[in-house]
C-alpha positions in Angstrom: 76.9 -92.4 -23.6 74.5 -94.7 -21.7 70.7 -94.7 -21.4 68.8 -96.4 -18.6 65.1 -96.7 -18.9 63.6 -96.3 -15.5 59.8 -96.4 -16.0 57.0 -96.4 -18.6 53.6 -95.1 -18.0 51.1 -98.0 -17.8 48.5 -96.5 -20.2 50.9 -94.6 -22.5 54.2 -95.0 -24.4 55.7 -92.2 -22.1 59.1 -93.1 -20.6 61.4 -91.8 -17.9 65.1 -92.6 -18.1 68.6 -91.3 -17.5 71.2 -90.5 -20.2 74.7 -90.5 -18.8 77.5 -88.5 -20.6 80.9 -87.5 -19.7 79.6 -84.0 -18.9 76.8 -85.2 -16.6 73.4 -86.9 -16.5 70.2 -86.0 -18.1 66.8 -87.0 -16.7 64.3 -87.8 -19.5 61.9 -86.7 -20.8 63.9 -83.5 -21.3 63.6 -80.2 -23.1 66.8 -78.7 -24.5 67.2 -74.9 -24.8 68.5 -73.9 -28.1 71.8 -72.1 -28.0 72.4 -71.7 -31.7 75.6 -69.7 -31.7 76.9 -71.1 -28.3 74.4 -68.9 -26.3 70.8 -69.1 -25.4 69.6 -65.7 -26.5 69.4 -63.3 -23.7 70.1 -65.9 -20.8 73.2 -66.1 -18.8 74.8 -69.5 -18.2 74.2 -69.1 -14.4 70.6 -68.6 -15.1 70.4 -71.7 -17.3 72.0 -73.7 -14.6 70.4 -72.4 -11.4 67.0 -70.9 -12.3 66.0 -72.6 -15.5 67.7 -75.8 -14.5 68.7 -76.8 -18.0 70.5 -80.2 -18.0 71.6 -79.9 -21.7 71.7 -77.2 -24.4 72.1 -77.1 -28.2 74.6 -75.6 -30.4 74.4 -75.5 -34.2 77.0 -76.8 -36.5 76.1 -74.5 -39.5 76.1 -71.3 -37.4 79.2 -72.0 -35.3 81.2 -73.2 -38.4 80.5 -69.8 -40.0 81.2 -67.8 -36.8 83.4 -67.8 -34.8 84.7 -70.6 -36.9 86.4 -73.9 -36.0 89.9 -72.3 -35.4 88.7 -70.2 -32.6 86.6 -73.0 -31.0 89.6 -75.4 -31.2 91.9 -72.8 -29.7 89.4 -72.5 -26.8 89.4 -76.3 -26.3 86.0 -76.9 -27.6 82.5 -75.3 -27.1 82.2 -76.3 -23.4 85.3 -74.2 -22.6 84.4 -71.5 -25.1 81.0 -70.7 -23.7 81.5 -71.8 -20.0 78.8 -74.5 -20.1 80.1 -77.5 -18.3 77.0 -79.7 -18.8 76.1 -81.8 -21.9 75.8 -80.1 -25.3 74.0 -81.5 -28.4 74.8 -80.1 -31.8 72.5 -80.2 -34.8 74.3 -81.0 -38.0 73.2 -77.9 -39.8 71.0 -79.9 -42.3 67.9 -77.9 -41.4 69.7 -74.5 -41.7 70.9 -75.4 -45.2 67.4 -76.6 -46.1 66.1 -73.2 -45.0 68.5 -71.6 -47.5 66.5 -72.9 -50.4 67.6 -70.1 -52.7 71.2 -70.4 -51.8 72.0 -74.1 -51.7 72.3 -77.1 -53.9 72.2 -80.7 -52.8 74.3 -83.3 -54.7 75.6 -86.8 -53.9 78.8 -85.3 -52.6 77.0 -83.1 -50.0 75.1 -79.7 -49.5 76.6 -76.8 -51.3 75.5 -73.5 -50.0 76.2 -69.8 -49.6 76.7 -68.2 -46.2 73.8 -66.1 -45.1 76.4 -63.7 -43.6 78.6 -62.8 -46.5 77.5 -65.0 -49.4 80.7 -67.1 -49.4 80.5 -70.6 -50.9 80.7 -73.7 -48.7 80.3 -77.5 -48.9 78.9 -79.7 -46.1 79.6 -83.4 -46.7 78.6 -86.1 -44.2 82.3 -86.5 -43.3 83.0 -82.8 -42.9 80.0 -82.4 -40.6 81.4 -85.1 -38.3 84.7 -83.3 -38.3 83.2 -80.0 -37.4 81.3 -81.5 -34.6 84.5 -83.2 -33.4 86.0 -79.7 -33.3 83.0 -78.3 -31.4 83.2 -81.2 -29.0 79.5 -81.7 -28.4 78.5 -84.7 -26.3 75.9 -85.7 -28.9 76.4 -84.9 -32.7 73.9 -85.4 -35.5 74.1 -86.9 -38.8 73.8 -84.7 -42.0 70.5 -85.2 -43.6 68.1 -83.4 -46.0 65.1 -81.9 -44.3 62.4 -81.7 -47.1 59.3 -79.6 -46.6 56.3 -81.0 -44.9 54.3 -80.5 -48.1 56.8 -82.5 -50.3 55.3 -84.9 -52.8 56.0 -88.6 -52.4 58.7 -88.9 -55.2 60.6 -86.0 -53.7 60.4 -87.5 -50.3 61.5 -90.9 -51.5 64.6 -89.5 -53.4 65.4 -87.3 -50.5 65.3 -90.2 -48.0 67.6 -92.3 -50.3 70.1 -89.5 -50.3 69.8 -89.1 -46.5 70.5 -92.8 -46.1 73.6 -92.7 -48.3 74.8 -89.6 -46.4 74.1 -91.4 -43.1 76.3 -94.4 -43.9 79.1 -92.1 -44.9 78.8 -90.1 -41.7 78.5 -93.1 -39.5 81.6 -94.7 -41.0 83.6 -91.5 -40.6 82.4 -91.2 -37.0 83.6 -94.6 -36.2 86.9 -94.1 -37.8 87.7 -90.9 -36.0 88.2 -90.0 -32.3 87.1 -87.2 -29.9 89.5 -84.3 -29.6 89.0 -83.1 -26.0 89.2 -86.2 -23.9 85.4 -86.9 -23.5 83.2 -89.2 -25.5 80.8 -88.2 -28.2 77.7 -90.1 -29.4 76.4 -89.9 -33.0 72.6 -89.9 -33.6 71.1 -90.8 -37.1 68.0 -88.9 -38.2 64.7 -90.5 -39.4 63.2 -88.7 -42.4 60.3 -89.5 -44.8 58.1 -86.5 -44.6 54.5 -87.5 -43.9 54.5 -90.9 -45.7 54.1 -93.7 -43.2 55.8 -96.3 -45.2 58.8 -94.1 -45.9 59.0 -93.2 -42.2 58.9 -96.8 -41.2 61.6 -97.7 -43.7 63.8 -94.9 -42.5 63.3 -95.8 -38.9 64.3 -99.5 -39.6 67.3 -98.4 -41.5 68.4 -96.1 -38.6 67.6 -98.7 -35.9 69.8 -101.3 -37.7 72.9 -99.1 -37.3 72.8 -99.6 -33.5 73.7 -96.0 -32.6 73.6 -94.8 -29.1 70.5 -92.7 -29.8 68.3 -91.8 -32.6 66.5 -88.6 -33.9 63.2 -87.8 -35.6 63.6 -84.9 -38.1 61.5 -83.4 -40.7 58.5 -82.7 -38.6 56.8 -79.4 -37.6 57.8 -78.1 -41.0 54.3 -77.4 -42.5 52.3 -80.6 -41.9 49.2 -80.7 -39.7 49.8 -81.4 -36.1 47.8 -84.6 -36.0 49.9 -85.9 -39.0 53.0 -85.1 -37.0 51.7 -87.1 -34.1 50.9 -90.0 -36.4 54.4 -90.0 -37.8 56.0 -90.1 -34.3 53.9 -93.1 -33.5 55.0 -94.9 -36.7 58.6 -94.1 -36.1 58.7 -95.1 -32.5 57.2 -98.5 -33.3 60.5 -99.2 -35.0 63.2 -97.3 -33.1 64.7 -99.4 -30.3 63.2 -98.9 -26.8 66.6 -99.0 -25.1 68.0 -96.0 -26.9 66.9 -92.3 -26.4 64.6 -90.8 -29.0 65.1 -87.2 -29.9 62.2 -85.2 -31.7 63.9 -82.3 -33.4 62.5 -78.8 -33.3 59.1 -79.3 -31.6 57.3 -77.3 -30.2 54.5 -75.9 -28.1 53.9 -77.1 -24.5 51.0 -79.3 -25.7 53.2 -80.6 -28.5 55.9 -81.6 -25.9 53.4 -83.6 -23.8 51.9 -85.3 -26.8 55.3 -86.3 -28.1 56.2 -87.6 -24.7 53.0 -89.6 -24.6 54.1 -91.2 -27.9 57.5 -92.3 -26.6 59.8 -89.4 -27.2 62.6 -88.7 -24.7 64.3 -85.5 -25.9 63.0 -82.3 -27.6 64.2 -78.9 -28.4 62.6 -75.7 -29.9 63.3 -72.0 -30.3 59.7 -71.3 -29.4 60.1 -70.5 -25.7 62.8 -67.9 -26.4 61.5 -66.6 -29.7 57.9 -66.2 -28.6 59.1 -64.8 -25.2 61.1 -62.1 -27.0 57.8 -61.2 -28.7 55.8 -61.0 -25.5 54.2 -64.4 -25.4 54.5 -66.3 -22.1 53.5 -69.9 -21.5 52.1 -70.9 -18.2 50.3 -74.0 -16.8 47.0 -72.1 -17.1 47.5 -70.9 -20.7 49.4 -68.3 -22.7 49.6 -64.6 -22.0 50.4 -61.9 -24.6 52.2 -59.3 -22.3 51.5 -56.5 -24.7 47.8 -56.6 -24.1 46.3 -53.7 -22.4 44.6 -56.0 -19.8 47.9 -56.3 -17.9 48.6 -52.6 -17.7 47.2 -52.3 -14.0 47.7 -56.0 -13.0 50.3 -55.8 -10.2 50.1 -59.5 -9.4 53.2 -61.7 -10.0 53.8 -62.9 -13.6 53.0 -66.5 -12.4 52.6 -66.9 -8.6 53.2 -70.7 -9.0 55.9 -70.4 -11.6 59.2 -72.2 -11.4 61.4 -69.2 -12.0 62.5 -66.3 -9.7 61.3 -63.8 -12.4 57.7 -65.1 -12.0 57.5 -63.9 -8.4 59.8 -60.8 -8.5 58.1 -59.0 -11.5 54.4 -58.1 -11.9 52.4 -58.4 -15.2 52.1 -54.7 -15.3 55.8 -54.1 -15.0 56.6 -56.7 -17.7 54.1 -55.2 -20.0 55.6 -51.8 -19.4 59.0 -53.0 -20.3 57.6 -54.6 -23.6 55.7 -51.5 -24.6 58.9 -49.3 -23.8 60.9 -51.9 -25.9 63.3 -52.5 -23.0 65.7 -55.3 -23.5 65.0 -56.6 -19.9 61.5 -57.5 -21.1 62.9 -60.1 -23.5 65.3 -61.5 -20.9 62.5 -61.9 -18.3 60.2 -63.6 -20.8 62.9 -65.9 -22.0 63.8 -67.0 -18.5 60.2 -67.6 -17.6 59.3 -69.6 -20.7 62.4 -71.8 -20.5 61.9 -72.4 -16.8 58.3 -73.3 -17.5 59.3 -75.8 -20.3 61.9 -77.4 -18.0 59.4 -77.6 -15.2 56.8 -79.2 -17.5 59.0 -82.0 -18.6 60.1 -82.5 -15.0 56.5 -82.9 -14.0 55.8 -85.2 -16.8 58.7 -87.4 -15.5 57.3 -87.4 -12.0 53.8 -88.5 -13.3 55.3 -91.2 -15.6 57.1 -92.7 -12.6 53.9 -92.3 -10.4 51.8 -94.1 -13.0 49.3 -91.4 -13.7 50.9 -89.5 -16.7 48.0 -90.0 -19.1 45.2 -88.3 -17.1 47.7 -85.6 -15.9 48.7 -85.0 -19.6 45.0 -84.7 -20.7 44.3 -82.1 -18.0 47.5 -80.1 -18.7 47.0 -80.0 -22.5 43.5 -78.6 -22.0 44.7 -76.0 -19.5 47.8 -74.9 -21.4 46.0 -74.3 -24.7 43.8 -71.5 -23.2 44.5 -67.8 -23.9 44.6 -65.7 -20.8 
């Protein structure tokens, strides 16, 4: 994997670059739709390619390991061939999913012991096994196994958690470097910065990660309960230490405003389930604010969903029709909303890239954040 930095905004840490993988190039900053089980919920691959214009999607190690399982994915020739997505794929290590199973997991020096949320069966994720699973999946970018502590964790918990994550990281890194890809294309390995909301721990973690010299680096453990401004502060602290010539991936964040604020602080890659999850519940994001499509105010509004929206669904369907579909609990409502929201997120980061290159990102960002945080 290669990363070429093309431009930096003159009054911001925002960057524009290009990531090159064996499955294609990615223009940064980029938003990555979440395809947890190998699919982005309710969205066809041709819609991701042609309408949403996704350049890279995510899969999840924890979920794919449990079903369909590695035997099926290996027989298919990897996730790219299994799901028909020929562009880059990033896989999360499953650390966050194991963290969310707080009542059904135990962390030891060896790894993360957990019970499946599907059938209660017992499993163990070690740093080495997580690398092996991601070798089987064949993702272009794989993540290190880490512990993701809650945003409210006390300092001692955060310190011990970070030390465990460091030890796991070294084991995963060594195993990655002693093994080879299985499907003829290269794979990159991203370490993850942790440290909760403690600036000195975050800085220590970022320095530790940077010293490995990996092809890219990730920032984890944010947007898990801490105040938004604290999250922004931690991004700034971390990005002061992470190398500028490698992509920086902020995991699991967030709203359109969060996306632009993260870009302003030097983040290159982001993902979040919000555009699809909120879309399935009737919330649409637009450049002028958010719309709750269940509201009565849209019942007789026959104007397009978003006249200036980037997706075909924005112009084909009216607000009144989409509201009707949600009220009637039609599955098409969730699909339309998901396509709209994902297309909007990809449009937003594309516009951010244009303004970074043009040199007026900061003023554009300030205007957009104010507009997008309104309720319509």
